[in-house]
N, C-alpha and C positions, 0 to 999 in steps of 0.2 A: 671514468664513468661518473656521471653527475647524479648525486643522490638527492638533489633538490627537486622535490616533486610539487612545489608550490605552483598553483595555477594549472596543473595537469589533471585531467579527469581519466583515471585508469578504469574506474568502475562505471560501466555504461548501462546500468539497470534502469529501466524506465521509472519515472517518479510521477507519472500522471495519476491524479486521484479525482474521483467525482466530487462535486461540491457538497459541503456539509449541510445537513438538514437543519432548518430552524426549529423543528419540533416534529412530533409524530404525524403521520405514520412513517416508520423507518423501514428501509429495505432489509430483507432477511439476508444473512450471510450465505453465500453459495456453498460453503463447506459444512457448517454446523447448524444453519438455520436460526442462529441467535440474531437479535436485532443489531443493526449496524449504526454508524453515525451518519449514514447517507439517506436521502429521501427515497421513498418507495417508488417515486416516479422516474428515478434514474434508470436508464437502459444500459446495462453493462454489468461487468463482474464487480460485486460488492463483497467486502470481507469485514467481519466484526474486528474489533481491535486485537483480540487474542490471535485470530487466524491471520490477520494482517502482519502481526509481529512475527509469527512462526514462518510465514511466507518470506518475509524479509530476511530472517535468519537463514532460511534454506537457500535463497538465491543470492545472498551477499557474496561479495568478492572476498577472497582470502589472500593473505600474503602480502 
């Protein structure tokens, strides 16, 4: 068994993020309604930094 995992991608969770906003108005988080770092004009799911962190923890690969 080869334990060398260099160059392999075992965790295939999507890492696409909307573009960061230059300033207000900011989009509201879809979970808690707090301001996000993303522009209000972005069409898609936006999360505030706290909810984004929690979602990353929830969906992270273990082991």
